[in-house]
ChimeraX commands (.cxc) that place a marker at each C-alpha (Angstrom):
marker #1 position 93.57,174.18,150.99 radius 0.5
marker #1 position 90.31,174.76,149.11 radius 0.5
marker #1 position 87.04,175.31,150.90 radius 0.5
marker #1 position 83.87,174.43,149.02 radius 0.5
marker #1 position 80.48,175.68,150.15 radius 0.5
marker #1 position 77.27,173.85,149.23 radius 0.5
marker #1 position 74.77,175.64,147.02 radius 0.5
marker #1 position 72.17,175.36,149.81 radius 0.5
marker #1 position 74.35,177.38,152.16 radius 0.5
marker #1 position 75.24,179.90,149.47 radius 0.5
marker #1 position 71.58,180.50,148.53 radius 0.5
marker #1 position 70.82,181.22,152.18 radius 0.5
marker #1 position 73.77,183.60,152.43 radius 0.5
marker #1 position 71.95,186.42,150.72 radius 0.5
marker #1 position 73.92,189.61,150.35 radius 0.5
marker #1 position 76.86,188.26,152.30 radius 0.5
marker #1 position 78.13,186.44,149.19 radius 0.5
marker #1 position 80.95,188.97,148.52 radius 0.5
marker #1 position 82.17,188.57,152.08 radius 0.5
marker #1 position 82.05,184.78,151.76 radius 0.5
marker #1 position 84.15,184.96,148.57 radius 0.5
marker #1 position 86.77,187.14,150.38 radius 0.5
marker #1 position 86.90,184.72,153.27 radius 0.5
marker #1 position 87.24,181.72,150.99 radius 0.5
marker #1 position 90.11,183.46,149.19 radius 0.5
marker #1 position 91.81,184.17,152.55 radius 0.5
marker #1 position 91.41,180.53,153.67 radius 0.5
marker #1 position 92.66,179.18,150.31 radius 0.5
marker #1 position 95.87,181.23,150.80 radius 0.5
marker #1 position 96.33,180.35,154.44 radius 0.5
marker #1 position 99.29,178.18,155.16 radius 0.5
marker #1 position 98.30,177.04,158.65 radius 0.5
marker #1 position 95.72,174.44,157.67 radius 0.5
marker #1 position 96.45,170.67,157.58 radius 0.5
marker #1 position 94.65,167.37,158.13 radius 0.5
marker #1 position 94.32,166.52,161.80 radius 0.5
marker #1 position 95.60,163.44,163.61 radius 0.5
marker #1 position 92.57,161.24,163.01 radius 0.5
marker #1 position 92.64,161.71,159.24 radius 0.5
marker #1 position 94.23,159.00,157.17 radius 0.5
marker #1 position 94.91,160.12,153.63 radius 0.5
marker #1 position 95.77,163.26,151.72 radius 0.5
marker #1 position 93.32,166.16,152.00 radius 0.5
marker #1 position 93.10,168.78,149.25 radius 0.5
marker #1 position 89.74,170.44,150.01 radius 0.5
marker #1 position 87.07,170.82,152.68 radius 0.5
marker #1 position 83.40,170.88,151.68 radius 0.5
marker #1 position 80.88,172.53,153.94 radius 0.5
marker #1 position 77.27,171.44,153.76 radius 0.5
marker #1 position 74.31,172.04,156.06 radius 0.5
marker #1 position 73.29,169.57,158.71 radius 0.5
marker #1 position 70.96,169.85,161.71 radius 0.5
marker #1 position 72.61,171.91,164.40 radius 0.5
marker #1 position 75.57,172.89,162.27 radius 0.5
marker #1 position 77.77,172.16,159.31 radius 0.5
marker #1 position 79.11,168.91,157.92 radius 0.5
marker #1 position 82.79,169.15,157.05 radius 0.5
marker #1 position 83.77,166.67,154.36 radius 0.5
marker #1 position 87.51,166.37,153.79 radius 0.5
marker #1 position 88.24,165.53,150.17 radius 0.5
marker #1 position 91.24,164.12,148.41 radius 0.5
marker #1 position 92.73,165.52,145.19 radius 0.5
marker #1 position 90.05,163.69,143.16 radius 0.5
marker #1 position 87.36,165.23,145.42 radius 0.5
marker #1 position 86.54,161.86,146.98 radius 0.5
marker #1 position 85.60,161.94,150.64 radius 0.5
marker #1 position 88.42,161.06,153.03 radius 0.5
marker #1 position 86.55,161.80,156.24 radius 0.5
marker #1 position 83.33,163.51,157.42 radius 0.5
marker #1 position 83.07,165.55,160.55 radius 0.5
marker #1 position 79.84,167.05,161.98 radius 0.5
marker #1 position 80.61,170.50,163.38 radius 0.5
marker #1 position 78.00,171.55,165.94 radius 0.5
marker #1 position 77.95,175.30,165.31 radius 0.5
marker #1 position 75.46,175.72,168.18 radius 0.5
marker #1 position 78.48,175.41,170.47 radius 0.5
marker #1 position 79.88,178.50,168.81 radius 0.5
marker #1 position 76.77,180.64,169.42 radius 0.5
marker #1 position 78.27,182.33,172.51 radius 0.5
marker #1 position 81.31,183.33,170.42 radius 0.5
marker #1 position 79.04,184.51,167.57 radius 0.5
marker #1 position 77.06,186.63,170.06 radius 0.5
marker #1 position 80.13,188.21,171.66 radius 0.5
marker #1 position 81.68,188.94,168.29 radius 0.5
marker #1 position 78.47,190.47,166.92 radius 0.5
marker #1 position 77.97,192.64,170.01 radius 0.5
marker #1 position 81.56,193.85,169.71 radius 0.5
marker #1 position 81.10,194.70,166.05 radius 0.5
marker #1 position 77.77,196.43,166.70 radius 0.5
marker #1 position 79.53,198.57,169.29 radius 0.5
marker #1 position 77.01,198.50,172.15 radius 0.5
marker #1 position 79.31,200.30,174.57 radius 0.5
marker #1 position 78.02,203.69,173.45 radius 0.5
marker #1 position 81.28,204.78,171.77 radius 0.5
marker #1 position 79.73,207.04,169.20 radius 0.5
marker #1 position 83.00,208.67,168.23 radius 0.5
marker #1 position 85.01,206.02,166.50 radius 0.5
marker #1 position 86.80,208.74,164.59 radius 0.5
marker #1 position 89.02,209.23,167.61 radius 0.5
marker #1 position 92.08,207.05,167.71 radius 0.5
marker #1 position 91.28,205.84,171.23 radius 0.5
marker #1 position 87.74,204.76,170.26 radius 0.5
marker #1 position 88.99,202.98,167.18 radius 0.5
marker #1 position 91.76,201.17,169.09 radius 0.5
marker #1 position 89.34,200.08,171.82 radius 0.5
marker #1 position 86.95,198.58,169.31 radius 0.5
marker #1 position 89.77,196.98,167.38 radius 0.5
marker #1 position 91.19,195.42,170.53 radius 0.5
marker #1 position 87.75,194.11,171.61 radius 0.5
marker #1 position 87.27,192.48,168.21 radius 0.5
marker #1 position 90.73,190.91,168.38 radius 0.5
marker #1 position 90.10,189.41,171.84 radius 0.5
marker #1 position 86.70,188.04,170.80 radius 0.5
marker #1 position 88.16,186.70,167.54 radius 0.5
marker #1 position 91.12,185.07,169.31 radius 0.5
marker #1 position 88.85,183.31,171.81 radius 0.5
marker #1 position 86.59,182.09,169.00 radius 0.5
marker #1 position 89.63,180.91,167.03 radius 0.5
marker #1 position 90.82,178.88,170.01 radius 0.5
marker #1 position 87.34,177.34,170.32 radius 0.5
marker #1 position 87.43,176.41,166.62 radius 0.5
marker #1 position 90.87,174.80,167.07 radius 0.5
marker #1 position 89.47,172.68,169.86 radius 0.5
marker #1 position 86.31,171.73,168.02 radius 0.5
marker #1 position 87.87,170.65,164.73 radius 0.5
marker #1 position 91.18,169.42,166.18 radius 0.5
marker #1 position 90.60,165.75,165.41 radius 0.5
marker #1 position 90.21,166.42,161.67 radius 0.5
marker #1 position 91.87,169.79,161.05 radius 0.5
marker #1 position 95.03,171.29,162.40 radius 0.5
marker #1 position 94.63,175.08,162.26 radius 0.5
marker #1 position 97.04,177.77,163.39 radius 0.5
marker #1 position 95.29,180.62,165.27 radius 0.5
marker #1 position 95.21,182.90,162.23 radius 0.5
marker #1 position 93.55,180.21,160.10 radius 0.5
marker #1 position 91.15,179.29,162.93 radius 0.5
marker #1 position 90.16,182.97,163.18 radius 0.5
marker #1 position 89.48,183.08,159.44 radius 0.5
marker #1 position 87.46,179.84,159.66 radius 0.5
marker #1 position 85.46,181.32,162.53 radius 0.5
marker #1 position 84.79,184.40,160.39 radius 0.5
marker #1 position 83.51,182.18,157.62 radius 0.5
marker #1 position 81.22,180.33,160.00 radius 0.5
marker #1 position 80.08,183.64,161.53 radius 0.5
marker #1 position 79.01,184.92,158.11 radius 0.5
marker #1 position 77.45,181.60,157.09 radius 0.5
marker #1 position 75.47,180.48,160.16 radius 0.5
marker #1 position 75.36,183.09,162.97 radius 0.5
marker #1 position 72.10,184.68,163.91 radius 0.5
marker #1 position 73.67,188.16,163.67 radius 0.5
marker #1 position 71.96,190.60,161.35 radius 0.5
marker #1 position 72.88,190.40,157.70 radius 0.5
marker #1 position 74.32,193.90,157.96 radius 0.5
marker #1 position 76.62,192.87,160.82 radius 0.5
marker #1 position 77.69,189.69,159.02 radius 0.5
marker #1 position 78.33,191.61,155.80 radius 0.5
marker #1 position 80.38,194.33,157.44 radius 0.5
marker #1 position 82.21,192.46,160.17 radius 0.5
marker #1 position 85.63,193.44,158.73 radius 0.5
marker #1 position 84.91,197.14,158.94 radius 0.5
marker #1 position 84.15,199.40,161.88 radius 0.5
marker #1 position 81.05,201.56,161.81 radius 0.5
marker link #1:1,2 radius 0.2
marker link #1:2,3 radius 0.2
marker link #1:3,4 radius 0.2
marker link #1:4,5 radius 0.2
marker link #1:5,6 radius 0.2
marker link #1:6,7 radius 0.2
marker link #1:7,8 radius 0.2
marker link #1:8,9 radius 0.2
marker link #1:9,10 radius 0.2
marker link #1:10,11 radius 0.2
marker link #1:11,12 radius 0.2
marker link #1:12,13 radius 0.2
marker link #1:13,14 radius 0.2
marker link #1:14,15 radius 0.2
marker link #1:15,16 radius 0.2
marker link #1:16,17 radius 0.2
marker link #1:17,18 radius 0.2
marker link #1:18,19 radius 0.2
marker link #1:19,20 radius 0.2
marker link #1:20,21 radius 0.2
marker link #1:21,22 radius 0.2
marker link #1:22,23 radius 0.2
marker link #1:23,24 radius 0.2
marker link #1:24,25 radius 0.2
marker link #1:25,26 radius 0.2
marker link #1:26,27 radius 0.2
marker link #1:27,28 radius 0.2
marker link #1:28,29 radius 0.2
marker link #1:29,30 radius 0.2
marker link #1:30,31 radius 0.2
marker link #1:31,32 radius 0.2
marker link #1:32,33 radius 0.2
marker link #1:33,34 radius 0.2
marker link #1:34,35 radius 0.2
marker link #1:35,36 radius 0.2
marker link #1:36,37 radius 0.2
marker link #1:37,38 radius 0.2
marker link #1:38,39 radius 0.2
marker link #1:39,40 radius 0.2
marker link #1:40,41 radius 0.2
marker link #1:41,42 radius 0.2
marker link #1:42,43 radius 0.2
marker link #1:43,44 radius 0.2
marker link #1:44,45 radius 0.2
marker link #1:45,46 radius 0.2
marker link #1:46,47 radius 0.2
marker link #1:47,48 radius 0.2
marker link #1:48,49 radius 0.2
marker link #1:49,50 radius 0.2
marker link #1:50,51 radius 0.2
marker link #1:51,52 radius 0.2
marker link #1:52,53 radius 0.2
marker link #1:53,54 radius 0.2
marker link #1:54,55 radius 0.2
marker link #1:55,56 radius 0.2
marker link #1:56,57 radius 0.2
marker link #1:57,58 radius 0.2
marker link #1:58,59 radius 0.2
marker link #1:59,60 radius 0.2
marker link #1:60,61 radius 0.2
marker link #1:61,62 radius 0.2
marker link #1:62,63 radius 0.2
marker link #1:63,64 radius 0.2
marker link #1:64,65 radius 0.2
marker link #1:65,66 radius 0.2
marker link #1:66,67 radius 0.2
marker link #1:67,68 radius 0.2
marker link #1:68,69 radius 0.2
marker link #1:69,70 radius 0.2
marker link #1:70,71 radius 0.2
marker link #1:71,72 radius 0.2
marker link #1:72,73 radius 0.2
marker link #1:73,74 radius 0.2
marker link #1:74,75 radius 0.2
marker link #1:75,76 radius 0.2
marker link #1:76,77 radius 0.2
marker link #1:77,78 radius 0.2
marker link #1:78,79 radius 0.2
marker link #1:79,80 radius 0.2
marker link #1:80,81 radius 0.2
marker link #1:81,82 radius 0.2
marker link #1:82,83 radius 0.2
marker link #1:83,84 radius 0.2
marker link #1:84,85 radius 0.2
marker link #1:85,86 radius 0.2
marker link #1:86,87 radius 0.2
marker link #1:87,88 radius 0.2
marker link #1:88,89 radius 0.2
marker link #1:89,90 radius 0.2
marker link #1:90,91 radius 0.2
marker link #1:91,92 radius 0.2
marker link #1:92,93 radius 0.2
marker link #1:93,94 radius 0.2
marker link #1:94,95 radius 0.2
marker link #1:95,96 radius 0.2
marker link #1:96,97 radius 0.2
marker link #1:97,98 radius 0.2
marker link #1:98,99 radius 0.2
marker link #1:99,100 radius 0.2
marker link #1:100,101 radius 0.2
marker link #1:101,102 radius 0.2
marker link #1:102,103 radius 0.2
marker link #1:103,104 radius 0.2
marker link #1:104,105 radius 0.2
marker link #1:105,106 radius 0.2
marker link #1:106,107 radius 0.2
marker link #1:107,108 radius 0.2
marker link #1:108,109 radius 0.2
marker link #1:109,110 radius 0.2
marker link #1:110,111 radius 0.2
marker link #1:111,112 radius 0.2
marker link #1:112,113 radius 0.2
marker link #1:113,114 radius 0.2
marker link #1:114,115 radius 0.2
marker link #1:115,116 radius 0.2
marker link #1:116,117 radius 0.2
marker link #1:117,118 radius 0.2
marker link #1:118,119 radius 0.2
marker link #1:119,120 radius 0.2
marker link #1:120,121 radius 0.2
marker link #1:121,122 radius 0.2
marker link #1:122,123 radius 0.2
marker link #1:123,124 radius 0.2
marker link #1:124,125 radius 0.2
marker link #1:125,126 radius 0.2
marker link #1:126,127 radius 0.2
marker link #1:127,128 radius 0.2
marker link #1:128,129 radius 0.2
marker link #1:129,130 radius 0.2
marker link #1:130,131 radius 0.2
marker link #1:131,132 radius 0.2
marker link #1:132,133 radius 0.2
marker link #1:133,134 radius 0.2
marker link #1:134,135 radius 0.2
marker link #1:135,136 radius 0.2
marker link #1:136,137 radius 0.2
marker link #1:137,138 radius 0.2
marker link #1:138,139 radius 0.2
marker link #1:139,140 radius 0.2
marker link #1:140,141 radius 0.2
marker link #1:141,142 radius 0.2
marker link #1:142,143 radius 0.2
marker link #1:143,144 radius 0.2
marker link #1:144,145 radius 0.2
marker link #1:145,146 radius 0.2
marker link #1:146,147 radius 0.2
marker link #1:147,148 radius 0.2
marker link #1:148,149 radius 0.2
marker link #1:149,150 radius 0.2
marker link #1:150,151 radius 0.2
marker link #1:151,152 radius 0.2
marker link #1:152,153 radius 0.2
marker link #1:153,154 radius 0.2
marker link #1:154,155 radius 0.2
marker link #1:155,156 radius 0.2
marker link #1:156,157 radius 0.2
marker link #1:157,158 radius 0.2
marker link #1:158,159 radius 0.2
marker link #1:159,160 radius 0.2
marker link #1:160,161 radius 0.2
marker link #1:161,162 radius 0.2
view
């Protein structure tokens, strides 16, 4: 399924554009995305545009005509954004991530935070999008990069450990 991002959101993305492109590529190749139970019609793409308090998801058919619109209140994801950002920023004082134990601990913390966020995404968009956990995690990552209040550096480097 294609994901289309409005120019307004992309202009605000700043230097995270490369990361957004990678996430869009990952989502386009994900197989665990389908229209949800309340959607009537074939969905070929999902357009994301800004709206107060979040993002408007517009499900589009193969001719890019709207099938359904769904306001996604990203403010409800702020706690997940915060936990994920703190995990990435490594506040626990583990300075030596070169050790295998330090790396594994950070990696596990990111996985747990990411899984919980993915489950929250599944619940939020469930009426219009059916997402497996892997796809929900990817969609969360996209939203994290697009709208979280984390620093640009954190959003840009969320895939890599310090």
